[in-house]
C-alpha positions in Angstrom: 7.2 22.6 13.9 8.0 19.0 12.9 4.7 18.5 11.5 5.1 21.5 9.2 8.6 20.5 8.4 7.4 16.8 7.5 4.9 18.3 5.0 7.5 19.8 2.9 10.2 17.2 3.3 8.0 14.2 2.8 7.8 14.6 -1.0 11.4 15.3 -1.3 12.3 12.3 0.8 10.2 9.8 -1.2 11.4 11.2 -4.6 15.1 11.0 -3.7 14.5 7.3 -2.5 12.9 6.4 -5.7 15.6 8.3 -7.9 18.4 6.1 -6.0 16.9 2.7 -7.1 18.9 1.4 -10.2 17.0 -1.5 -11.7 19.8 -2.5 -14.0 21.9 -3.6 -11.0 19.1 -5.8 -9.5 19.1 -9.5 -10.3 16.1 -10.6 -12.1 15.3 -13.2 -9.6 15.3 -10.7 -6.9 12.9 -8.5 -8.9 10.6 -11.5 -9.5 10.6 -12.5 -5.7 9.8 -8.8 -4.8 6.9 -8.9 -7.3 5.6 -12.2 -5.9 5.7 -10.8 -2.3 4.0 -7.6 -3.3 1.2 -9.4 -5.1 0.9 -11.8 -2.2 0.7 -9.0 0.2 -2.1 -7.2 -1.9 -4.1 -10.3 -2.1 -3.7 -11.0 1.7 -4.9 -7.4 2.4 -7.8 -7.5 -0.1 -9.1 -10.8 1.5 -8.7 -10.1 5.1 -10.3 -6.6 4.4 -13.2 -8.3 2.8 -13.5 -10.9 5.5 -13.6 -8.2 8.1 -17.0 -7.1 6.9 -18.5 -10.6 6.7 -20.3 -10.3 10.2 -22.5 -7.4 9.1 -25.6 -6.8 6.9 -23.9 -5.7 3.8 -24.3 -7.5 0.4 -21.4 -8.7 -1.6 -21.2 -5.5 -3.7 -21.0 -3.3 -0.7 -18.3 -5.5 1.0 -16.2 -5.3 -2.2 -16.7 -1.6 -2.6 -15.6 -0.8 1.1 -12.7 -3.1 0.7 -11.4 -1.6 -2.4 -12.0 1.9 -1.2 -9.9 1.3 1.9 -7.1 -0.5 0.0 -4.9 2.5 -0.9 -5.1 4.2 2.6 -2.0 4.0 4.7 -1.7 3.9 8.3 -0.2 7.2 8.9 -1.5 10.3 10.8 -4.1 12.2 8.9 -3.5 16.1 8.3 
């Protein structure tokens, strides 16, 4: 029952969380630090994803394709 309930409540939960963020209240430095942390995390994830395929027989284009295709995937349970 929880899995079925989560399928319906997940979009509601994430939309309500996004609705509650008021960017006018945030300090500019905090937003800048958040963007820097986000960009650093994206770079680290892409680099480590690419390096994880360096031991195989793939060429550079194939490694880049696999790295980019796996980037948007979350680590949650598949339905």
